[in-house]
C-alpha positions as CSV (number, residue, x, y, z in Angstrom):
1,X,7.5,10.4,1.2
2,X,5.7,12.2,-1.7
3,X,7.5,12.9,-4.9
4,X,8.1,16.6,-4.1
5,X,9.8,15.7,-0.8
6,X,7.5,18.0,1.1
7,X,5.5,15.3,3.0
8,X,6.2,12.0,4.7
9,X,3.7,9.3,5.8
10,X,3.8,7.0,8.9
11,X,1.9,4.0,9.9
12,X,1.4,3.4,13.6
13,X,0.4,0.9,16.3
14,X,-2.1,3.5,17.5
15,X,-4.3,2.5,14.5
16,X,-3.5,5.7,12.5
17,X,-1.6,7.0,9.5
18,X,-0.1,10.4,9.9
19,X,1.0,12.9,7.3
20,X,4.0,15.0,8.2
21,X,5.4,18.3,6.8
22,X,9.1,17.8,6.1
23,X,9.7,21.5,6.2
24,X,8.6,22.1,9.8
25,X,8.0,18.6,11.2
26,X,4.3,19.3,11.9
27,X,1.6,16.7,11.5
28,X,-0.9,18.0,8.9
29,X,-3.4,15.1,9.1
30,X,-4.2,12.1,11.3
31,X,-6.2,9.4,9.6
32,X,-8.0,7.0,12.1
33,X,-7.9,3.8,10.0
34,X,-9.6,1.4,12.4
35,X,-10.3,0.8,16.1
36,X,-8.5,-2.4,16.9
37,X,-5.4,-3.1,14.7
38,X,-2.1,-1.5,14.2
39,X,-1.4,0.0,10.8
40,X,1.6,-1.9,9.4
41,X,2.5,-0.2,6.2
42,X,1.7,2.8,4.1
43,X,2.2,3.9,0.5
44,X,1.5,7.2,-1.3
45,X,1.4,8.1,-5.0
46,X,-0.2,11.1,-6.7
47,X,-2.8,11.9,-4.1
48,X,-3.7,8.4,-3.2
49,X,-2.7,6.6,0.0
50,X,-2.9,2.9,0.7
51,X,-2.3,1.3,4.1
52,X,-2.7,-2.1,5.7
53,X,-4.1,-3.3,9.0
54,X,-4.3,-7.0,9.7
55,X,-5.2,-8.7,6.4
56,X,-7.0,-5.6,5.1
57,X,-6.0,-2.8,2.7
58,X,-7.5,0.6,2.8
59,X,-7.3,3.2,-0.1
60,X,-7.7,6.9,0.5
61,X,-7.8,10.0,-1.6
62,X,-5.7,12.7,0.0
63,X,-6.6,16.4,-0.5
64,X,-4.0,18.5,-2.4
65,X,-3.2,20.4,0.8
66,X,-2.6,17.2,2.7
67,X,-5.1,18.0,5.4
68,X,-8.1,15.9,4.2
69,X,-8.6,12.2,3.5
70,X,-11.5,10.3,2.1
71,X,-11.8,6.5,2.3
72,X,-12.4,5.1,-1.1
73,X,-12.2,1.3,-0.7
74,X,-11.2,-1.5,1.6
75,X,-9.9,-4.8,0.2
76,X,-9.7,-8.2,1.9
77,X,-8.1,-11.2,0.3
78,X,-5.0,-11.9,2.3
79,X,-5.2,-14.7,4.9
80,X,-2.6,-13.2,7.3
81,X,-1.2,-9.8,8.1
82,X,-0.1,-7.6,5.2
83,X,3.5,-6.5,5.6
84,X,4.2,-4.5,2.4
85,X,2.4,-2.5,-0.2
86,X,3.3,-0.4,-3.2
87,X,1.1,2.0,-5.1
88,X,1.4,3.3,-8.7
89,X,-1.3,5.7,-9.9
90,X,-1.4,6.1,-13.7
91,X,-4.3,8.7,-13.9
92,X,-5.1,10.4,-10.6
93,X,-8.0,12.4,-12.1
94,X,-9.8,9.2,-13.3
95,X,-8.8,7.2,-10.2
96,X,-6.8,4.6,-12.2
97,X,-3.7,2.8,-11.0
98,X,-2.4,-0.4,-9.5
99,X,-1.0,-1.6,-6.2
100,X,0.6,-4.7,-4.9
101,X,0.5,-6.2,-1.4
102,X,2.3,-9.0,0.3
103,X,2.3,-10.5,3.7
104,X,2.7,-13.3,6.2
105,X,0.6,-15.6,4.1
106,X,3.4,-15.8,1.5
107,X,1.1,-14.3,-1.2
108,X,1.6,-11.3,-3.5
109,X,-1.6,-9.7,-4.7
110,X,-1.8,-7.4,-7.8
111,X,-4.7,-5.0,-7.7
112,X,-6.3,-2.4,-9.9
113,X,-7.6,0.3,-7.6
114,X,-10.8,0.5,-9.6
115,X,-11.7,-3.1,-8.9
116,X,-13.0,-4.8,-5.7
117,X,-10.8,-7.9,-6.0
118,X,-7.2,-8.6,-7.0
119,X,-6.3,-9.2,-10.7
120,X,-3.5,-11.7,-10.0
121,X,-2.1,-13.7,-7.1
122,X,1.4,-15.0,-6.9
123,X,2.6,-17.6,-4.4
124,X,5.9,-15.9,-3.4
125,X,7.1,-17.9,-0.4
126,X,6.3,-20.5,2.2
127,X,7.2,-17.9,4.7
128,X,6.4,-14.3,5.4
129,X,7.1,-11.8,2.5
130,X,8.7,-8.8,4.1
131,X,9.2,-6.5,1.2
132,X,7.7,-6.1,-2.3
133,X,8.2,-3.7,-5.2
134,X,7.3,-3.6,-8.9
135,X,7.6,-1.9,-12.3
136,X,5.6,-2.5,-15.5
137,X,7.3,-5.9,-16.2
138,X,8.4,-7.4,-12.9
139,X,7.5,-7.9,-9.2
140,X,10.5,-8.3,-6.8
141,X,10.0,-9.7,-3.3
142,X,12.1,-10.6,-0.3
143,X,11.0,-13.2,2.2
144,X,12.0,-14.6,5.7
145,X,13.6,-17.5,3.8
146,X,16.5,-15.1,3.0
147,X,15.6,-15.1,-0.7
148,X,14.7,-12.6,-3.3
149,X,12.4,-13.7,-6.1
150,X,11.6,-11.9,-9.4
151,X,8.3,-12.5,-11.2
152,X,8.0,-11.5,-14.8
153,X,4.5,-10.6,-15.6
154,X,2.4,-8.7,-18.1
155,X,-0.5,-6.9,-16.5
156,X,-3.6,-6.7,-18.7
157,X,-5.0,-3.4,-17.6
């Protein structure tokens, strides 16, 4: 959901991301992400949308009326399917921000959206990481090992 509570975002096995109006339940935009893989997870922050399909991440700029989407970048560093992503945009006008991704490969990747490769990689688990979140000082993850881990870090962005 966006910060205003007006729109929600869904990822789908039909290879799409959909943007929904909370007020009337209508679909304002369908983004056709790829032709062969289910979209597993989606994150939205300040006009930017990130989603995952297989071991790929895609980053889009969403129009202010939520009816347009422009693909900005795709990223590929995970070795297995990405299960969770979080996005934090610090300056939407300059296209600056960070995101994290985690998946079945047990890795957590920390990205600057301006770069083409991850800034840091954390080995989070021997198993699939099912959920990940972060703030300016920590990354918190949960895995199929029934564990939660907290990583202290200092991003140098």
